[in-house]
N, C-alpha and C positions, 0 to 999 in steps of 0.2 A: 273264352277270349284270353289270349296271352299278351301281357303288357310288361315291358321292361322300362326302366328309367336310367338314362345315361347323363352323368354329370361331367361336363367338359372342364378340365382343370390343367393348368400348367404354371410353372414358376416364372416364366418370362414375360411379366407385364412391364410395359415401357414406363408407365407412370408410377407404379408401385410394385417393384419386383418382389417375388415371393409372397404375394398378398394372401394366397389361399391357405398358407400355414402360419399366418400371423396369430398371435394370442388373441383370444376373444372370450370374455367371461372367464370361466374356469377351464377352457379348452382352447381349440383353434377354430379358425373360420370354416375349414373343410368339414370338421366334425359337426358343426351346426347344420351345414347343408345336408350331409349324409343322414343324420338323425331325422331331420324334418322330411326327407324324401322316403324314409322307410316306414312311414306311418300307415299307409294303406295296404291291407293284406292282399289286395288284388294285383299288386305289383310283384312279378315273379322274381326279379332281381334288380338291385341298384348297383350300377357299375360306374366307376370313375374312369373316364377316358382321357388319358394324358398323352404326351408326345414321347417319341423315342429318344429325345435328347438326354444327355447325361445329367443336366441340371434337374430333370424331372424324376431322377432316382429318388429324391426326397419324398415325392408324392407316392411312388411305388412302395417305398419303405413304410410310409405312414399307413398305407392301405394294408400291407402285410401285417403290421402290428395290430391293426384294429379289425381284422377279418372282413375287409371290404374288397370285393371283386375289382380288379384293375385291368385295364386294357391300354396298350401303347400303340400309337399310330402316328400319322403325319402331324407335324406341328402346325403348318400353314393351311393344309387342305383339311379343314375341320369336317367338311361334309363327308369326305372319304373315311375319316376317323370314326365318325358316327356310323356310317353304313357298315364298315368292316367290323366294328365292335358289335353291332346288332345282328349281323347276318347269321352267325352260328346258332343264335337262339330261335331263329325263324319266328319272330313275334308277329302278332297282329298289329300292335301299336307300340310306338316308341315315344316316351316322354323325354323332353329335352330340358335340362336345367343347367345353369352356369354356376360355377363354384364361387363366384363373387356375390352371391345372393344368400347370405347366412340367415335371413329371415323370410326365405321363400315360403309362400302361403300353402301349407299342406292341406288346408281346407279346400282351396281351389284345385289342387291336384286331384282330390277326391271328386270335385265337381266336374272336372273335364273328363274324368273316367266315366262318371255317370252319363255325361253327354254322349260319348261314343257308344256306350251300352244302349242308349235309347235310339241313336241314329248313327249307323255306320257312315263314315265320311273320310276324307283325306286329311283334313286338318281342322282344328278348332281355333276360332279367333275370339279374342276378348271383346265383348260388347260393353265398352266403357273404358275410360282412361285410368290407369293405375299408377301408383308410385313406381318408379323404376326399381326393380329388385324383388318383386313379389310374384310375378307371373311365371308360369311354366308352359311349355308348348307340348301338344300331343299331335303326332302325325302317324298315319298308317305306314307300315313298313313298305307296302307296295308303292305309296307315294314317295317315300324317302328314296326308294330304289329308282324311281323315275327321275327325281331331282339329281341323283348321283350320276345317272346316265346322260341327262340332257344339259344340266347346268354347268357350263364350261368356263364362264367368266370368273375372274378372281373373286368378285363379290359373292358369287354363288358358292364358291368353295370355302370361303372364310366364314360366311354367315349361313348356317346349316339350312334353314328353311327360306332363305331370301328369295329363291326362285319362285316359290309358291305365292309370295306376296307381289312379285313383279309381274307374274303371269297368272292372275287369279282365275281366268277363264278355263284354265287347264285342270282345275282341282275342284272337287266337291267340298265346299267349306260350310261349316255351321258355326254358330256363335254361342258363347257362354256369357250369361248376364253377370257382370261383376257386382258383388254386393255393394250397396250404396255407401257403407262405412269405409270402403276402400277407394272411393272415387276422388282421390286427391293427387293428381298427377304432378303437382308442383313439388311433392316430397321425393327425396332421393334416398333410397334404402338399399344401396348397392355399394360395391367396393372397387374403386378404380384409382383413387387418389388418397394422399394423406388426410385430406379433409373428410373424405368419406369414412376413413378408418376411425378418425376421432369421433364422428357422429355414431358410428356403429358401436364403438366402445362405450359411449355414454348410454346407449340403449341397453347393451348387454349388462352393464353395471346396474342399471335400474332394475333389470329382471334377472339378476345374478342367481345362478343355480337353476334357472328355468330356460334352457335352450329351446323348449317347445312352446314358448309363449305365443299366443295367437297373434297373427298378423294384425288383426283389428286393434288389439291392445297396443301394439307398436305404433300404429298410425295414430291412435288416440293420444298416446304419450307425446308424440311429436307435435300434434296440433295443440296440445295443452302447454307445450314448451317451445314456442316459436324461436326462442334464442338458440335452442339446440338445432332445430330444423334449418336455421340460417347458416350453420357451420359450413355446409356444402351446397348451399342453394345457388351459388354462382358457377358451379361446375357444369360444363357442357359435355355431352356425350360425343365421342368421336364420330364424324360422319361416315356413312358407308360410301366407299368409292369403287 
């Protein structure tokens, strides 16, 4: 079974421009994401998929310096960016990770790979609510191709797998049981605003020198320090339109 992992990344965030290359711990946000995504040897390649815009030259340059495969595609049509990035590899499965999740749970990446090895499917869903910023998605390349061909609305093109959630009857879906230690959906461990960045810097400083800190330890730290968890607790995710 051939599996690739694609990290979508761009500099043009409306609420926090350039967020993926902001300093974090001893390195930058994108480095955390790439390192954590490279842990499972079953992943054939980890690719950063950015846009063709000039402002994203900084991402391409960072990838070149650090030996990270990089692909450039549409800024707004993220579904086409993913499909066109994946197509030359002809993978069986594609794992989707966003670059604003520096503490993405690599244990769950291994878990969802285990899931598709046990049961071939179109997409794996999380059975249980997680903090935002820990989950990764795995979708079959065949299903990704169907979404690419059929999903024509703006929300389908901007949010890579949204079509599969809107029309679940068209896809074979299986679930992955989220570990009980991670069932704390009120926590926000993602990067979209200055408040998110402040919280993530506090976490990175607590575990300085250890970008591979387990997600369970990050969650436990925030539960033990509610004053830190409150830094971004008022932030609301942008709605899908």
